[in-house]
N, C-alpha and C positions, 0 to 999 in steps of 0.2 A: 539152518536145516535144509535139506534139501526140500519139504513139503512149504515152509515159505513165502509169503505171498513178495516177499520183495525181491524176490532171488531176480539175479540178471538175466537180460538174456543170452540164448545161451546162443554159440559162434555160429552154427545154421542159420541162422533169425539172415533175411534179408533186408536191407532198410531201399526202399524205391523214393527215399528224399534227398539219396546224396546230389549232388551240385557242383558243379568246378565253374568258377567266375573269373573272367579275367580283365580287371582294370581296364579303364578305356590309355591311364599311366603305364600300364605295362606295355599296349597296341602302339602307345606310338614312339615311346625307347627300339621298338624291335624294329619298325617301321623307320623311324632315323637313323639305326646303323646300316640297312640297307640305304638310305638315302649316303651316308656316310663312303658306298664303299664304290658308288656311280660315277663314274668317269665326264669328265665334264661341267661337275656339275660344284662349286663351290663351297657351299654349304648351304644352310635355313638361318630366314631371316626370321623372329619374333620381334615380340614386345617389349615393355623398358625392363621385365619381371629376369627374362632372358638373361638380357646385357648384363643385368649384378649378376648373376648367379657366372658368366662368363668370363668379368669382371674378376672374384671373390678365386675363380682359379676352376671350378666345378664344371665338364662337362653335361652339356645339357641332351639328351639324342633327340629330347624329346619338343626339343622349341622349334617354335615353326609351323609346328602338326596339330593338325583339330580329329580327335576323334570322335564317331560318331555311330553308337549304335542302335540297327535294327532289329531286334531278335537277336537270330544268328548270326546276319550281319554285318558288316564293318563296311563304314563310310570315311574317305582320310581326304582330308584339304592339307596340300601340303606347299609350305612357301618356300621358295626356293632360291639362293642366288648362282646365278651360271656361271663359268669362266668364261672368259673375252678368247672370241672365238672358237666355243665351242657351237654347234649346229642348235640353235634351238628345239625345233620340234624331234629333232634328230634326240636329242639330248633328255627331254619331256619323255619321250615315246618311252625310251628305255627305260628309265627312272619310273613312270607307269610299270611298267613291267616287271620290275626290279623287284619293286615295294611290294603290289600286289602277290609277287611269286613269297616272297619272303617271310609275309605277313602270315599268309595261308597254313603254309609249310611249321612253319612254329608255333602259333596257335592253333590252329586246325578248321579256323574261323573260316567263310565266305568272303572275300572281299567285292562288296556292290560295285567299289566305286572310289579312283584313285585321282582327285582332285589336283594339277598342278598346278599350282602362281607363281609368274616364274616375277619376282617386286626386286631385280638385282641384276646389274652385272661385275664380276669382279674383274674390275681392269689392271694386268701386272703393276709392278712398281716399278719408278724408272730405279736403276741403279746407279752411286752415290759415282760422281763422276761422271754420266751420261748426260748428255745434253737432252733436252728439251724437244718434244715433238714441232719440226720446223726450225730450230734452232741447229748453227753451222757450228762446230768443235773447232778451234784453234784459230789459226790460219789460213 
């Protein structure tokens, strides 16, 4: 009945307690996708859990990324492997810009810092039958 005390709130009532939360894992995935798109970056380096996931055939875009949230600001630490021959500082700077803009655009949060840790260089693999460096092929 209309006069009952257990009526549901009307549609016109506004809720001031609404919130949207974005988990650090989601932010890490967004940053990881931005890293995948970066030129000169071979990939991310992560821990043993990441290696197991990769062996099982799953792509972990959050691998090698640490996300810290301070109020509405995001701090990112990325552990990356750069392609051999790519200029390290230039590649890292472009990566920082790409990750910052992508995370801010997708999440609406402000990225306070993007720290790039270059943990390795990806050396090109030798092709079968190609002599090793310093070796002469044939006579």
